[in-house]
Backbone as CSV, one residue per row, in Angstrom:
resi,resn,N_x,N_y,N_z,CA_x,CA_y,CA_z,C_x,C_y,C_z
1,MET,120.002,107.682,115.150,120.749,107.233,116.309,120.443,105.752,116.557
2,LEU,121.427,105.062,117.074,121.324,103.619,117.287,121.368,103.293,118.777
3,THR,120.541,102.339,119.194,120.642,101.836,120.560,121.818,100.870,120.626
4,ILE,122.215,100.494,121.821,123.356,99.594,121.975,123.079,98.246,121.310
5,GLY,121.846,97.772,121.365,121.498,96.505,120.732,121.599,96.556,119.216
6,LYS,121.109,97.650,118.634,121.186,97.801,117.178,122.633,97.973,116.727
7,LEU,123.406,98.730,117.505,124.813,98.907,117.170,125.561,97.583,117.246
8,ALA,125.283,96.800,118.279,125.927,95.492,118.427,125.597,94.594,117.233
9,ALA,124.352,94.613,116.800,123.955,93.792,115.659,124.666,94.244,114.384
10,LEU,124.748,95.544,114.155,125.417,96.055,112.958,126.912,95.751,112.955
11,ALA,127.522,95.807,114.134,128.960,95.578,114.234,129.298,94.105,114.451
12,ASP,128.275,93.277,114.623,128.446,91.835,114.842,129.268,91.546,116.098
13,VAL,128.913,92.236,117.183,129.527,92.002,118.490,128.415,91.933,119.527
14,ARG,128.769,91.511,120.722,127.805,91.462,121.816,127.723,92.822,122.503
15,THR,126.602,93.082,123.141,126.460,94.342,123.859,127.482,94.447,124.989
16,ASP,127.859,93.314,125.575,128.892,93.321,126.612,130.209,93.871,126.070
17,THR,130.510,93.559,124.824,131.726,94.056,124.187,131.670,95.570,124.076
18,LEU,130.522,96.097,123.692,130.383,97.546,123.572,130.502,98.228,124.925
19,ARG,129.956,97.628,125.954,130.083,98.206,127.304,131.536,98.183,127.758
20,TYR,132.254,97.114,127.425,133.684,97.047,127.739,134.435,98.166,127.014
21,TYR,134.137,98.359,125.729,134.787,99.430,124.972,134.487,100.791,125.594
22,GLU,133.301,100.968,126.124,132.977,102.221,126.814,133.843,102.397,128.052
23,ARG,133.952,101.333,128.853,134.778,101.418,130.071,136.228,101.739,129.743
24,GLU,136.707,101.195,128.622,138.090,101.424,128.202,138.245,102.720,127.404
25,ARG,137.162,103.455,127.249,137.122,104.733,126.533,137.480,104.623,125.055
26,LEU,137.157,103.466,124.476,137.325,103.278,123.036,136.079,103.697,122.282
27,LEU,134.980,103.824,123.003,133.699,104.137,122.404,132.910,104.975,123.398
28,THR,132.278,106.013,122.914,131.416,106.822,123.781,130.078,107.040,123.079
29,PRO,128.999,106.946,123.835,127.698,107.203,123.228,127.606,108.656,122.770
30,ALA,126.859,108.878,121.709,126.646,110.240,121.234,125.652,110.966,122.139
31,GLY,124.887,110.204,122.882,123.914,110.794,123.796,123.104,109.713,124.478
32,LYS,122.038,110.145,125.140,121.130,109.206,125.797,119.706,109.596,125.444
33,SER,118.866,108.585,125.373,117.455,108.837,125.085,116.785,109.399,126.332
34,ASP,115.542,109.826,126.185,114.790,110.313,127.339,114.646,109.237,128.406
35,ALA,114.648,107.984,127.967,114.530,106.860,128.901,115.886,106.457,129.483
36,GLY,116.979,107.107,129.043,118.298,106.819,129.585,119.101,105.790,128.810
37,TYR,118.593,105.351,127.664,119.325,104.387,126.850,120.483,105.075,126.125
38,ARG,121.598,104.348,126.005,122.728,104.869,125.239,122.331,104.978,123.776
39,LEU,122.747,106.053,123.142,122.494,106.243,121.717,123.815,106.507,121.016
40,TYR,124.009,105.844,119.894,125.261,105.948,119.145,124.982,106.480,117.751
41,ASP,125.974,107.132,117.182,125.835,107.639,115.819,126.370,106.607,114.829
42,GLY,126.209,106.876,113.561,126.637,105.943,112.523,128.139,105.717,112.492
43,ASP,128.909,106.673,112.962,130.359,106.541,112.968,130.841,105.500,113.985
44,SER,129.992,105.163,114.944,130.364,104.184,115.970,130.662,102.818,115.375
45,VAL,129.918,102.420,114.356,130.152,101.124,113.704,131.562,101.094,113.126
46,ARG,131.970,102.178,112.468,133.315,102.256,111.893,134.385,102.136,112.978
47,ARG,134.181,102.811,114.092,135.167,102.752,115.184,135.264,101.357,115.785
48,ILE,134.137,100.686,115.925,134.139,99.329,116.477,134.862,98.369,115.534
49,ARG,134.549,98.458,114.263,135.209,97.576,113.290,136.714,97.828,113.262
50,PHE,137.109,99.081,113.399,138.539,99.409,113.466,139.172,98.745,114.695
51,ALA,138.511,98.858,115.838,139.031,98.256,117.073,139.141,96.738,116.929
52,LEU,138.165,96.118,116.293,138.206,94.668,116.096,139.345,94.260,115.167
53,ARG,139.567,95.043,114.102,140.692,94.745,113.200,142.017,94.882,113.934
54,ARG,142.155,95.914,114.752,143.387,96.104,115.520,143.622,94.935,116.461
55,ARG,142.544,94.490,117.120,142.684,93.366,118.051,143.120,92.117,117.294
56,ALA,142.552,91.879,116.106,142.929,90.713,115.306,144.385,90.811,114.862
57,GLN,144.828,92.000,114.477,146.219,92.189,114.065,147.163,91.960,115.239
58,ASP,146.790,92.456,116.409,147.631,92.263,117.588,147.741,90.794,117.942
59,CYS,146.635,90.058,117.813,146.666,88.613,118.089,147.560,87.901,117.082
60,ALA,147.492,88.307,115.815,148.325,87.687,114.790,149.799,87.969,115.065
61,ARG,150.106,89.197,115.480,151.508,89.524,115.805,151.997,88.718,116.992
62,GLU,151.139,88.572,118.004,151.522,87.813,119.188,151.769,86.351,118.831
63,THR,150.921,85.795,117.978,151.095,84.416,117.529,152.402,84.275,116.763
64,ALA,152.671,85.227,115.899,153.907,85.184,115.113,155.120,85.284,116.020
65,ALA,155.043,86.107,117.040,156.173,86.283,117.948,156.443,85.017,118.758
66,THR,155.387,84.303,119.131,155.580,83.117,119.950,155.889,81.868,119.136
67,THR,155.437,81.824,117.862,155.683,80.641,117.041,156.801,80.848,116.033
68,GLY,157.150,82.104,115.808,158.199,82.395,114.846,157.705,82.544,113.431
69,SER,156.384,82.483,113.245,155.833,82.669,111.910,154.454,83.278,112.012
70,HIS,154.000,83.793,110.898,152.670,84.384,110.845,151.650,83.262,110.732
71,PRO,150.492,83.356,111.427,149.514,82.264,111.385,148.952,81.989,109.998
72,ASN,149.017,82.940,109.082,148.529,82.724,107.725,149.632,82.316,106.759
73,ASP,150.828,82.146,107.247,151.969,81.772,106.420,151.774,80.341,105.919
74,GLU,151.924,80.129,104.614,151.741,78.796,104.030,152.746,77.799,104.581
75,ASN,153.902,78.267,105.005,154.937,77.381,105.542,154.701,77.032,107.004
76,ASN,153.694,77.632,107.604,153.389,77.393,109.008,152.441,76.214,109.123
77,VAL,152.940,75.022,108.889,152.139,73.813,108.950,152.509,73.086,110.232
78,GLN,151.492,72.856,111.068,151.731,72.147,112.320,151.127,70.759,112.232
79,SER,151.869,69.799,112.677,151.338,68.431,112.666,150.552,68.181,113.923
80,ALA,149.591,67.267,113.807,148.717,66.955,114.941,149.356,66.012,115.898
């Protein structure tokens, strides 16, 4: 089982991000320690990475919708 700090380190996010995901019901602890610390299972890392990929895809779609092109498109060259 992983504490919130260890999970954050493995997923390369801040603990605040994990608490936000809990509030939004995207992530739930597998249990709590005797001291009351949140404990997560190994599958939590996979779920967090999935959520991060979805967020990145949504941002890319939003950028494409507002600029008319995908941000990784070679033809999307903006002058300074």
